[in-house]
MIDOSE-1310 file (N, C-alpha, C; in nm, 2 decimals, decimal comma, always signed):
residues 220
mmki	+9,78/+14,55/+13,59/+9,87/+14,45/+13,66/+10,01/+14,47/+13,63; +10,05/+14,50/+13,50/+10,18/+14,51/+13,46/+10,25/+14,64/+13,53; +10,17/+14,74/+13,54/+10,22/+14,86/+13,60/+10,25/+14,83/+13,75; +10,17/+14,75/+13,81/+10,19/+14,72/+13,95/+10,32/+14,64/+13,96
llig	+10,35/+14,55/+13,87/+10,47/+14,47/+13,87/+10,59/+14,56/+13,86; +10,58/+14,66/+13,77/+10,70/+14,75/+13,75/+10,72/+14,83/+13,88; +10,61/+14,88/+13,93/+10,63/+14,95/+14,06/+10,68/+14,86/+14,17; +10,64/+14,73/+14,16/+10,69/+14,64/+14,26/+10,84/+14,62/+14,25
fftf	+10,90/+14,65/+14,13/+11,04/+14,63/+14,12/+11,11/+14,72/+14,22; +11,05/+14,83/+14,26/+11,11/+14,92/+14,36/+11,04/+14,92/+14,49; +10,95/+14,82/+14,51/+10,86/+14,83/+14,63/+10,95/+14,83/+14,76; +11,05/+14,75/+14,76/+11,12/+14,73/+14,89/+11,19/+14,86/+14,94
casg	+11,21/+14,95/+14,85/+11,28/+15,07/+14,89/+11,17/+15,18/+14,91; +11,05/+15,17/+14,86/+10,96/+15,28/+14,86/+10,91/+15,32/+15,00; +10,90/+15,22/+15,09/+10,85/+15,25/+15,22/+10,94/+15,33/+15,31; +11,07/+15,32/+15,28/+11,17/+15,38/+15,37/+11,24/+15,50/+15,32
vfsq	+11,24/+15,52/+15,19/+11,32/+15,63/+15,13/+11,29/+15,76/+15,19; +11,16/+15,79/+15,21/+11,12/+15,92/+15,24/+11,07/+15,93/+15,39; +11,10/+15,84/+15,47/+11,06/+15,84/+15,61/+11,16/+15,91/+15,70; +11,12/+15,92/+15,82/+11,22/+15,97/+15,92/+11,32/+15,87/+15,95
nnkl	+11,43/+15,91/+16,01/+11,53/+15,81/+16,04/+11,48/+15,71/+16,14; +11,52/+15,58/+16,13/+11,48/+15,48/+16,21/+11,53/+15,49/+16,35; +11,44/+15,50/+16,45/+11,48/+15,52/+16,59/+11,42/+15,41/+16,67; +11,36/+15,31/+16,61/+11,29/+15,20/+16,68/+11,37/+15,08/+16,71
gvsd	+11,49/+15,08/+16,66/+11,58/+14,96/+16,67/+11,72/+14,99/+16,63; +11,80/+14,89/+16,64/+11,94/+14,91/+16,60/+11,97/+14,81/+16,49; +12,03/+14,87/+16,38/+12,07/+14,79/+16,26/+12,21/+14,74/+16,27; +12,24/+14,64/+16,20/+12,37/+14,58/+16,20/+12,47/+14,67/+16,13
pdak	+12,58/+14,72/+16,19/+12,67/+14,81/+16,13/+12,75/+14,74/+16,02; +12,77/+14,61/+16,02/+12,83/+14,54/+15,91/+12,75/+14,55/+15,78; +12,62/+14,53/+15,80/+12,52/+14,54/+15,69/+12,52/+14,68/+15,63; +12,53/+14,78/+15,72/+12,53/+14,92/+15,68/+12,65/+14,95/+15,59
aild	+12,76/+14,90/+15,64/+12,89/+14,92/+15,57/+12,88/+14,87/+15,42; +12,82/+14,76/+15,41/+12,80/+14,70/+15,27/+12,71/+14,78/+15,19; +12,59/+14,82/+15,25/+12,50/+14,90/+15,18/+12,55/+15,04/+15,14; +12,63/+15,09/+15,22/+12,70/+15,22/+15,19/+12,79/+15,21/+15,07
kvsa	+12,86/+15,09/+15,06/+12,95/+15,07/+14,95/+12,87/+15,05/+14,82; +12,75/+14,98/+14,83/+12,66/+14,96/+14,72/+12,62/+15,09/+14,66; +12,57/+15,18/+14,75/+12,53/+15,31/+14,71/+12,64/+15,39/+14,64; +12,76/+15,39/+14,70/+12,87/+15,47/+14,65/+12,91/+15,42/+14,52
tfks	+12,91/+15,29/+14,50/+12,95/+15,22/+14,37/+12,86/+15,27/+14,26; +12,73/+15,26/+14,29/+12,63/+15,29/+14,19/+12,64/+15,44/+14,15; +12,66/+15,53/+14,25/+12,67/+15,67/+14,22/+12,79/+15,71/+14,14; +12,89/+15,62/+14,13/+13,01/+15,64/+14,05/+12,99/+15,61/+13,90
yktv	+12,88/+15,55/+13,87/+12,85/+15,51/+13,73/+12,79/+15,63/+13,66; +12,83/+15,66/+13,54/+12,77/+15,76/+13,46/+12,64/+15,71/+13,39; +12,64/+15,59/+13,35/+12,52/+15,52/+13,29/+12,52/+15,38/+13,34; +12,40/+15,32/+13,34/+12,38/+15,18/+13,37/+12,28/+15,12/+13,28
tanf	+12,31/+15,00/+13,23/+12,21/+14,92/+13,15/+12,20/+14,78/+13,22; +12,09/+14,74/+13,27/+12,08/+14,62/+13,34/+11,96/+14,53/+13,29; +11,99/+14,41/+13,26/+11,88/+14,31/+13,22/+11,84/+14,24/+13,35; +11,71/+14,23/+13,37/+11,66/+14,17/+13,49/+11,54/+14,07/+13,46
tlsi	+11,52/+13,99/+13,56/+11,41/+13,90/+13,55/+11,32/+13,91/+13,68; +11,19/+13,92/+13,66/+11,10/+13,93/+13,77/+11,02/+13,79/+13,77; +11,03/+13,73/+13,89/+10,95/+13,60/+13,91/+10,86/+13,62/+14,03; +10,74/+13,56/+14,01/+10,64/+13,57/+14,12/+10,60/+13,43/+14,16
tnas	+10,60/+13,40/+14,29/+10,55/+13,27/+14,34/+10,44/+13,29/+14,44; +10,35/+13,20/+14,45/+10,24/+13,22/+14,55/+10,28/+13,15/+14,68; +10,19/+13,15/+14,78/+10,21/+13,10/+14,91/+10,25/+12,95/+14,91; +10,20/+12,87/+14,81/+10,23/+12,73/+14,80/+10,36/+12,70/+14,72
gkve	+10,42/+12,81/+14,68/+10,55/+12,79/+14,60/+10,53/+12,77/+14,45; +10,41/+12,79/+14,40/+10,39/+12,77/+14,26/+10,43/+12,90/+14,19; +10,50/+12,89/+14,08/+10,54/+13,01/+14,00/+10,42/+13,06/+13,92; +10,39/+13,18/+13,95/+10,27/+13,25/+13,89/+10,31/+13,31/+13,76
gtkk	+10,44/+13,35/+13,74/+10,48/+13,41/+13,62/+10,62/+13,46/+13,63; +10,68/+13,47/+13,51/+10,82/+13,52/+13,50/+10,83/+13,62/+13,38; +10,89/+13,73/+13,40/+10,90/+13,83/+13,30/+11,04/+13,88/+13,29; +11,09/+13,91/+13,18/+11,22/+13,97/+13,16/+11,21/+14,11/+13,11
gviy	+11,31/+14,19/+13,15/+11,31/+14,33/+13,11/+11,45/+14,39/+13,11; +11,45/+14,52/+13,07/+11,58/+14,59/+13,07/+11,56/+14,73/+13,13; +11,65/+14,78/+13,20/+11,64/+14,91/+13,25/+11,77/+14,99/+13,22; +11,75/+15,12/+13,18/+11,85/+15,21/+13,14/+11,85/+15,33/+13,24
mkgs	+11,97/+15,37/+13,28/+11,97/+15,49/+13,37/+12,09/+15,58/+13,34; +12,06/+15,71/+13,34/+12,17/+15,81/+13,31/+12,13/+15,93/+13,39; +12,21/+15,96/+13,49/+12,18/+16,07/+13,58/+12,04/+16,05/+13,64; +11,95/+16,15/+13,62/+11,82/+16,14/+13,67/+11,72/+16,08/+13,57
kyrv	+11,77/+16,05/+13,45/+11,69/+15,99/+13,35/+11,68/+15,83/+13,36; +11,57/+15,78/+13,32/+11,56/+15,63/+13,32/+11,46/+15,58/+13,22; +11,48/+15,45/+13,18/+11,38/+15,39/+13,09/+11,37/+15,24/+13,14; +11,25/+15,19/+13,15/+11,23/+15,05/+13,18/+11,14/+14,99/+13,07
nisg	+11,19/+14,88/+13,02/+11,12/+14,80/+12,92/+11,09/+14,66/+12,98; +10,96/+14,62/+12,98/+10,92/+14,49/+13,02/+10,80/+14,45/+12,93; +10,77/+14,32/+12,93/+10,67/+14,27/+12,84/+10,54/+14,35/+12,85; +10,50/+14,42/+12,74/+10,38/+14,49/+12,73/+10,38/+14,63/+12,78
qeiy	+10,49/+14,68/+12,83/+10,50/+14,81/+12,88/+10,64/+14,87/+12,88; +10,64/+15,00/+12,86/+10,76/+15,08/+12,87/+10,74/+15,21/+12,95; +10,84/+15,24/+13,03/+10,83/+15,37/+13,11/+10,95/+15,45/+13,07; +10,93/+15,57/+13,04/+11,04/+15,67/+13,00/+11,04/+15,78/+13,10
sdgd	+11,16/+15,84/+13,13/+11,16/+15,96/+13,21/+11,29/+16,04/+13,16; +11,27/+16,16/+13,12/+11,38/+16,25/+13,08/+11,43/+16,34/+13,20; +11,37/+16,31/+13,32/+11,40/+16,39/+13,43/+11,30/+16,50/+13,46; +11,22/+16,53/+13,36/+11,11/+16,63/+13,37/+10,97/+16,57/+13,35
niwt	+10,97/+16,47/+13,26/+10,84/+16,41/+13,23/+10,85/+16,26/+13,24; +10,73/+16,19/+13,26/+10,73/+16,05/+13,26/+10,62/+16,00/+13,16; +10,66/+15,91/+13,07/+10,57/+15,85/+12,98/+10,55/+15,70/+13,02; +10,43/+15,66/+13,03/+10,40/+15,52/+13,06/+10,32/+15,46/+12,94
ydks	+10,39/+15,38/+12,86/+10,33/+15,33/+12,74/+10,28/+15,19/+12,75; +10,15/+15,17/+12,73/+10,08/+15,04/+12,73/+10,08/+14,99/+12,58; +10,16/+14,89/+12,55/+10,16/+14,85/+12,41/+10,03/+14,79/+12,36; +9,96/+14,71/+12,44/+9,84/+14,64/+12,40/+9,73/+14,74/+12,37
anev	+9,73/+14,85/+12,44/+9,63/+14,95/+12,42/+9,68/+15,06/+12,32; +9,81/+15,06/+12,29/+9,87/+15,16/+12,21/+9,84/+15,30/+12,27; +9,86/+15,31/+12,40/+9,83/+15,43/+12,47/+9,94/+15,47/+12,56; +9,98/+15,60/+12,57/+10,08/+15,65/+12,65/+10,03/+15,76/+12,74
qltk	+10,05/+15,74/+12,87/+10,01/+15,85/+12,97/+10,14/+15,93/+13,00; +10,12/+16,06/+12,99/+10,23/+16,16/+13,01/+10,20/+16,24/+13,14; +10,29/+16,23/+13,23/+10,28/+16,30/+13,36/+10,41/+16,38/+13,38; +10,39/+16,48/+13,47/+10,51/+16,56/+13,50/+10,58/+16,50/+13,62
fdps	+10,71/+16,49/+13,61/+10,79/+16,44/+13,72/+10,80/+16,55/+13,83; +10,76/+16,51/+13,95/+10,76/+16,60/+14,06/+10,84/+16,55/+14,17; +10,97/+16,60/+14,18/+11,06/+16,55/+14,29/+11,00/+16,57/+14,43; +10,91/+16,67/+14,45/+10,86/+16,70/+14,58/+10,75/+16,60/+14,62
anti	+10,71/+16,52/+14,52/+10,60/+16,42/+14,54/+10,65/+16,28/+14,59; +10,78/+16,28/+14,62/+10,85/+16,16/+14,67/+10,83/+16,04/+14,57; +10,85/+16,08/+14,44/+10,84/+15,98/+14,34/+10,96/+15,87/+14,35; +10,92/+15,75/+14,34/+11,02/+15,64/+14,34/+11,08/+15,63/+14,20
tpqk	+11,21/+15,64/+14,19/+11,28/+15,62/+14,06/+11,37/+15,49/+14,07; +11,41/+15,44/+13,96/+11,50/+15,32/+13,96/+11,63/+15,35/+14,03; +11,68/+15,48/+14,01/+11,81/+15,51/+14,07/+11,80/+15,49/+14,23; +11,69/+15,52/+14,29/+11,68/+15,51/+14,43/+11,69/+15,37/+14,48
mftd	+11,65/+15,28/+14,39/+11,66/+15,14/+14,43/+11,80/+15,10/+14,46; +11,90/+15,16/+14,39/+12,04/+15,12/+14,41/+12,11/+15,21/+14,50; +12,04/+15,31/+14,56/+12,11/+15,41/+14,65/+12,04/+15,42/+14,78; +11,93/+15,50/+14,78/+11,87/+15,54/+14,90/+11,75/+15,45/+14,95
fydk	+11,78/+15,32/+14,95/+11,67/+15,22/+14,99/+11,69/+15,17/+15,13; +11,77/+15,23/+15,21/+11,80/+15,17/+15,34/+11,82/+15,28/+15,44; +11,84/+15,25/+15,57/+11,88/+15,34/+15,67/+11,78/+15,45/+15,70; +11,65/+15,42/+15,66/+11,55/+15,52/+15,69/+11,44/+15,45/+15,77
dfly	+11,36/+15,36/+15,71/+11,25/+15,30/+15,78/+11,26/+15,15/+15,79; +11,39/+15,10/+15,77/+11,42/+14,96/+15,78/+11,52/+14,93/+15,89; +11,50/+14,81/+15,94/+11,61/+14,75/+16,02/+11,68/+14,65/+15,93; +11,81/+14,63/+15,94/+11,87/+14,54/+15,85/+11,99/+14,47/+15,92
klng	+12,01/+14,35/+15,87/+12,12/+14,27/+15,93/+12,19/+14,19/+15,82; +12,31/+14,16/+15,84/+12,39/+14,07/+15,75/+12,37/+13,93/+15,78; +12,32/+13,85/+15,69/+12,30/+13,71/+15,71/+12,42/+13,63/+15,68; +12,52/+13,68/+15,61/+12,64/+13,61/+15,58/+12,67/+13,60/+15,43
deke	+12,77/+13,53/+15,40/+12,82/+13,51/+15,26/+12,76/+13,37/+15,21; +12,73/+13,37/+15,08/+12,69/+13,25/+15,01/+12,76/+13,24/+14,88; +12,80/+13,12/+14,84/+12,86/+13,10/+14,70/+12,75/+13,08/+14,60; +12,75/+13,16/+14,50/+12,65/+13,14/+14,39/+12,73/+13,14/+14,26
gnkv	+12,75/+13,02/+14,20/+12,83/+13,00/+14,08/+12,97/+13,04/+14,11; +13,02/+13,13/+14,03/+13,16/+13,17/+14,05/+13,18/+13,30/+14,13; +13,07/+13,34/+14,20/+13,09/+13,46/+14,28/+13,03/+13,44/+14,42; +13,07/+13,52/+14,51/+13,03/+13,52/+14,65/+12,93/+13,64/+14,67
vqqi	+12,82/+13,61/+14,72/+12,72/+13,71/+14,75/+12,70/+13,73/+14,90; +12,68/+13,85/+14,94/+12,65/+13,89/+15,08/+12,50/+13,92/+15,09; +12,43/+13,84/+15,18/+12,29/+13,86/+15,19/+12,25/+13,95/+15,31; +12,17/+14,05/+15,28/+12,13/+14,14/+15,38/+11,97/+14,13/+15,39
eltp	+11,93/+14,12/+15,52/+11,78/+14,11/+15,54/+11,73/+14,24/+15,60; +11,63/+14,29/+15,53/+11,57/+14,41/+15,57/+11,42/+14,39/+15,62; +11,39/+14,45/+15,73/+11,25/+14,44/+15,78/+11,20/+14,58/+15,80; +11,07/+14,61/+15,75/+11,02/+14,75/+15,77/+10,98/+14,77/+15,92
vdkt	+11,01/+14,89/+15,97/+10,96/+14,93/+16,10/+10,81/+14,94/+16,10; +10,75/+14,99/+16,00/+10,61/+15,01/+15,99/+10,55/+14,87/+15,96; +10,49/+14,81/+16,05/+10,43/+14,68/+16,03/+10,30/+14,68/+15,95; +10,25/+14,79/+15,91/+10,13/+14,79/+15,83/+10,16/+14,77/+15,68
ktff	+10,29/+14,77/+15,65/+10,33/+14,75/+15,51/+10,28/+14,61/+15,46; +10,26/+14,60/+15,33/+10,21/+14,47/+15,27/+10,32/+14,36/+15,27; +10,44/+14,40/+15,29/+10,55/+14,30/+15,30/+10,61/+14,30/+15,44; +10,68/+14,19/+15,48/+10,74/+14,18/+15,61/+10,89/+14,16/+15,61
kvlv	+10,94/+14,13/+15,49/+11,08/+14,10/+15,48/+11,13/+14,12/+15,34; +11,26/+14,16/+15,33/+11,32/+14,17/+15,20/+11,46/+14,11/+15,21; +11,50/+14,03/+15,12/+11,64/+13,98/+15,12/+11,71/+14,04/+15,00; +11,82/+14,10/+15,02/+11,90/+14,16/+14,92/+12,04/+14,10/+14,91
dvdk	+12,07/+14,05/+14,79/+12,20/+13,98/+14,77/+12,29/+14,08/+14,69; +12,41/+14,09/+14,75/+12,51/+14,19/+14,69/+12,63/+14,11/+14,65; +12,68/+14,13/+14,53/+12,80/+14,07/+14,48/+12,92/+14,13/+14,57; +12,99/+14,04/+14,64/+13,09/+14,08/+14,73/+13,21/+14,15/+14,66
stkn	+13,23/+14,11/+14,54/+13,35/+14,17/+14,47/+13,31/+14,30/+14,41; +13,20/+14,31/+14,34/+13,17/+14,44/+14,27/+13,08/+14,54/+14,35; +13,02/+14,49/+14,46/+12,93/+14,57/+14,54/+12,81/+14,62/+14,46; +12,76/+14,53/+14,37/+12,64/+14,55/+14,30/+12,53/+14,46/+14,35
ivss	+12,41/+14,51/+14,35/+12,29/+14,43/+14,39/+12,27/+14,33/+14,27; +12,26/+14,20/+14,31/+12,24/+14,10/+14,21/+12,10/+14,04/+14,21; +12,03/+14,05/+14,33/+11,89/+14,00/+14,34/+11,83/+14,05/+14,47; +11,70/+14,05/+14,47/+11,62/+14,09/+14,59/+11,50/+14,00/+14,59
kvfe	+11,45/+13,97/+14,70/+11,33/+13,89/+14,72/+11,24/+13,96/+14,82; +11,12/+13,99/+14,78/+11,02/+14,06/+14,86/+10,92/+13,96/+14,91; +10,90/+13,95/+15,04/+10,81/+13,86/+15,11/+10,68/+13,93/+15,14; +10,58/+13,90/+15,07/+10,45/+13,97/+15,10/+10,38/+13,89/+15,21
kngd	+10,29/+13,96/+15,29/+10,22/+13,90/+15,40/+10,12/+13,80/+15,35; +10,07/+13,81/+15,22/+9,97/+13,72/+15,17/+10,04/+13,59/+15,12; +10,17/+13,58/+15,13/+10,24/+13,46/+15,09/+10,31/+13,47/+14,96; +10,28/+13,57/+14,88/+10,35/+13,59/+14,75/+10,49/+13,63/+14,77
ryiy	+10,58/+13,59/+14,68/+10,72/+13,63/+14,68/+10,75/+13,69/+14,54; +10,81/+13,80/+14,55/+10,86/+13,87/+14,42/+11,01/+13,86/+14,42; +11,07/+13,80/+14,32/+11,21/+13,78/+14,31/+11,26/+13,86/+14,19; +11,35/+13,96/+14,22/+11,41/+14,04/+14,11/+11,55/+14,00/+14,10
tvns	+11,59/+13,96/+13,98/+11,73/+13,91/+13,96/+11,79/+14,00/+13,85; +11,91/+14,06/+13,88/+11,98/+14,13/+13,78/+12,07/+14,03/+13,70; +12,04/+14,00/+13,58/+12,11/+13,90/+13,50/+12,24/+13,95/+13,45; +12,24/+14,08/+13,41/+12,37/+14,14/+13,36/+12,36/+14,29/+13,37
mktn	+12,48/+14,35/+13,38/+12,48/+14,49/+13,39/+12,60/+14,55/+13,32; +12,58/+14,66/+13,24/+12,68/+14,73/+13,18/+12,68/+14,87/+13,23; +12,80/+14,93/+13,25/+12,81/+15,06/+13,31/+12,90/+15,15/+13,22; +12,87/+15,28/+13,23/+12,95/+15,38/+13,16/+12,96/+15,36/+13,01
tdlp	+12,85/+15,32/+12,95/+12,84/+15,31/+12,80/+12,76/+15,44/+12,75; +12,77/+15,46/+12,63/+12,71/+15,58/+12,57/+12,56/+15,55/+12,55; +12,48/+15,63/+12,63/+12,33/+15,62/+12,61/+12,28/+15,76/+12,57; +12,23/+15,77/+12,45/+12,18/+15,90/+12,41/+12,06/+15,95/+12,49
dslf	+12,05/+16,08/+12,50/+11,93/+16,14/+12,57/+11,80/+16,10/+12,51; +11,80/+16,08/+12,38/+11,67/+16,05/+12,31/+11,62/+15,91/+12,36; +11,70/+15,83/+12,42/+11,65/+15,70/+12,47/+11,55/+15,71/+12,58; +11,55/+15,83/+12,65/+11,47/+15,85/+12,77/+11,34/+15,93/+12,74
sfda	+11,31/+15,95/+12,61/+11,19/+16,03/+12,58/+11,11/+15,94/+12,49; +10,98/+15,94/+12,51/+10,89/+15,87/+12,42/+10,86/+15,94/+12,29; +10,89/+15,88/+12,18/+10,87/+15,94/+12,04/+10,74/+15,89/+11,98; +10,64/+15,97/+11,98/+10,51/+15,93/+11,93/+10,51/+15,90/+11,78
kkhp	+10,61/+15,96/+11,71/+10,62/+15,94/+11,57/+10,66/+15,79/+11,53; +10,72/+15,73/+11,63/+10,76/+15,59/+11,61/+10,65/+15,49/+11,64; +10,53/+15,54/+11,69/+10,42/+15,46/+11,73/+10,29/+15,51/+11,66; +10,27/+15,46/+11,54/+10,15/+15,51/+11,46/+10,02/+15,49/+11,54
nvev	+9,94/+15,60/+11,53/+9,81/+15,60/+11,59/+9,81/+15,58/+11,74; +9,92/+15,61/+11,81/+9,92/+15,60/+11,95/+9,83/+15,71/+12,01; +9,76/+15,68/+12,12/+9,68/+15,78/+12,19/+9,77/+15,83/+12,30; +9,78/+15,96/+12,31/+9,86/+16,03/+12,41/+9,77/+16,10/+12,51
vdlr	+9,77/+16,05/+12,63/+9,69/+16,11/+12,74/+9,78/+16,20/+12,82; +9,77/+16,33/+12,80/+9,85/+16,42/+12,87/+9,79/+16,46/+13,01; +9,85/+16,41/+13,12/+9,79/+16,44/+13,25/+9,87/+16,55/+13,32; +9,96/+16,62/+13,25/+10,04/+16,72/+13,32/+9,95/+16,84/+13,36
């Protein structure tokens, strides 16, 4: 279940990143201009450290669970820590560590396999298989956010709508809400973000020596 939740963190971009260009409708050019700036801003960062919260509500609005995590990104490398699980990637390999089982699965990163990475969430998540429109500006605390609504062209997807909130000043994504067809809502909130800090390469590789008796399942 936890792995599903982590993958869900990138769900809204997964359906469109590797599809053909959208030819079934016309998207809002104002929304595209904002998304283009979001992508360009993120690509300008050498490193990113972001603390996030994942909340899940069911069709009746009841909160099913809330989890906090942190994500680190440096070039093609990334690491995601969330309750019970850690995922590491040094750009060549991917380690998925299940803390409760003290087991790590090691797989080879294959760029030709259309693997979803955290970096793609902040860059190439639009203009492929989505229609999008600008819903307008909203005041949230001391900042103004621009809300963009995305709908998948492929209606067989498990979700039917995604709302992405962008900080109007910084052009960073601050939250996204995925609307599943079964009524569930996945809300991803970026609580804080640091950029261009020193992140050592060792941060993105799993060190078995630091986890006594860990079982390594090499699937490469």
